[in-house]
C-alpha positions in Angstrom: -57.4 -186.2 -184.6 -54.7 -185.3 -181.5 -54.5 -183.2 -178.8 -54.8 -179.6 -180.3 -53.0 -177.3 -177.8 -53.5 -174.3 -180.2 -56.3 -172.5 -177.7 -53.5 -172.6 -174.6 -50.1 -172.7 -176.7 -49.9 -169.3 -178.7 -46.2 -169.6 -179.4 -42.8 -168.3 -178.5 -42.6 -168.1 -174.5 -45.8 -170.0 -174.6 -44.6 -172.6 -176.6 -41.6 -173.4 -174.5 -43.3 -173.0 -171.2 -45.6 -176.0 -172.5 -43.0 -177.7 -173.1 -41.0 -177.8 -170.0 -43.6 -177.6 -167.8 -43.2 -180.6 -165.5 -47.0 -182.2 -165.5 -46.6 -182.1 -169.7 -43.3 -184.1 -169.8 -44.8 -186.6 -167.4 -47.8 -187.1 -169.5 -45.5 -187.3 -172.4 -43.6 -190.1 -171.1 -46.5 -191.9 -169.8 -48.3 -191.6 -173.1 -44.7 -192.5 -174.9 -44.9 -195.9 -172.7 -48.2 -196.9 -172.2 -50.1 -195.7 -175.2 -48.6 -194.1 -178.3 -46.7 -196.5 -180.6 -46.3 -193.3 -183.1 -46.6 -189.5 -183.0 -46.6 -186.8 -185.1 -46.3 -183.5 -184.6 -47.0 -180.5 -187.0 -46.4 -177.3 -186.6 -48.4 -174.7 -188.6 -49.6 -171.6 -189.0 -54.1 -171.7 -189.7 -54.9 -169.4 -192.0 -58.4 -170.2 -191.5 -60.5 -172.5 -189.1 -64.3 -173.6 -189.2 -66.0 -175.8 -186.8 -69.2 -176.3 -185.4 -71.3 -178.1 -182.5 -74.3 -179.7 -183.0 -76.6 -177.9 -180.6 -75.8 -174.7 -182.9 -76.5 -176.4 -186.4 -79.6 -173.8 -187.7 -82.7 -175.8 -188.9 -83.3 -176.4 -191.9 -84.4 -173.4 -194.5 -86.4 -175.8 -196.5 -90.1 -176.6 -195.3 -91.3 -179.1 -197.4 
């Protein structure tokens, strides 16, 4: 997956600030010129989200 910004950008003013940020605009230009052939942006409301980190996975409760 791409580079999620949901942790930093909550919408409205934050989104405008992010979109117009000088460093972000420079990174976009460089990415388009050097790395990415194409890109798709999806803006959506997340109804539910789940995840885990390897260190957080509980041990197997079934002992053989």
